[in-house]
C-alpha positions as CSV (number, residue, x, y, z in Angstrom):
1,X,0.0,0.0,0.0
2,X,1.5,3.4,-1.1
3,X,1.7,6.1,1.5
4,X,0.2,9.5,1.1
5,X,3.7,11.0,0.5
6,X,4.6,8.5,-2.2
7,X,1.4,9.2,-4.1
8,X,2.2,13.0,-4.0
9,X,5.8,12.5,-5.1
10,X,8.3,13.8,-2.6
11,X,8.5,14.5,1.2
12,X,10.9,16.7,3.0
13,X,11.4,17.9,6.6
14,X,12.2,21.6,7.0
15,X,14.0,22.7,10.2
16,X,13.0,26.3,11.0
17,X,14.7,28.9,13.2
18,X,12.9,32.0,14.2
19,X,13.9,35.4,15.5
20,X,13.5,36.0,19.3
21,X,10.0,37.0,20.1
22,X,8.6,35.9,16.7
23,X,7.9,32.3,17.3
24,X,4.1,32.6,17.9
25,X,3.7,34.9,14.9
26,X,5.7,32.5,12.7
27,X,3.5,29.6,13.9
28,X,0.4,31.4,13.0
29,X,1.7,32.0,9.4
30,X,2.9,28.4,9.1
31,X,-0.5,27.2,10.1
32,X,-2.0,29.2,7.2
33,X,0.2,27.2,4.8
34,X,-0.9,23.9,6.1
35,X,-3.6,21.8,4.5
36,X,-5.0,21.2,1.1
37,X,-3.0,19.6,-1.7
38,X,0.8,20.1,-1.9
39,X,2.3,21.9,1.0
40,X,2.8,21.7,4.7
41,X,1.5,18.4,5.9
42,X,2.5,18.5,9.6
43,X,4.1,21.0,11.9
44,X,5.8,20.5,15.3
45,X,7.3,23.0,17.7
46,X,10.5,21.6,19.1
47,X,13.2,22.3,21.6
48,X,16.9,22.7,20.7
49,X,18.5,24.7,17.9
50,X,15.4,24.8,15.8
51,X,11.9,26.2,16.7
52,X,9.8,24.1,14.3
53,X,10.1,21.0,12.1
54,X,7.7,21.0,9.2
55,X,6.9,18.0,7.1
56,X,6.1,19.1,3.5
57,X,4.9,17.1,0.6
58,X,5.1,18.1,-3.1
59,X,5.2,16.6,-6.6
60,X,8.8,17.5,-7.3
61,X,12.0,18.8,-5.8
62,X,11.4,22.1,-7.5
63,X,8.0,22.4,-5.8
64,X,9.6,21.7,-2.5
65,X,12.2,24.4,-3.2
66,X,9.4,26.9,-4.1
67,X,7.4,26.1,-1.0
68,X,10.5,26.5,1.2
69,X,11.8,29.8,-0.4
70,X,8.5,31.5,-1.4
71,X,6.2,30.5,1.5
72,X,8.2,29.4,4.5
73,X,11.4,31.5,4.1
74,X,9.4,34.6,3.3
75,X,7.6,34.6,6.6
76,X,8.6,37.6,8.8
77,X,10.5,36.2,11.7
78,X,12.0,33.1,10.0
79,X,15.7,33.5,10.1
80,X,16.9,30.2,8.7
81,X,15.6,27.0,7.2
82,X,17.4,23.7,6.6
83,X,15.6,21.3,4.2
84,X,16.1,17.5,4.5
85,X,14.6,15.6,1.6
86,X,13.3,12.2,2.5
87,X,14.8,9.4,0.3
88,X,14.1,5.7,-0.2
89,X,16.9,3.4,0.7
90,X,15.5,0.4,-1.0
């Protein structure tokens, strides 16, 4: 049985750092991206060097790149993102 991500194409995890005092505002904007079709499938607030880990799903690597740069990276208060593309090892 194929997973939801494999039917869509690609899955990636985006590690998101925010500016001090901007975490709640960034969460609100990230929540607007979530849902429907390609995009942010799941969001967790985390402790450590990152503030959020977002799971995103898209049809292609280019679509993932556009989502990360045009939607997530453009949010006021996002200072840095690190994208980890999920791969199949066999």
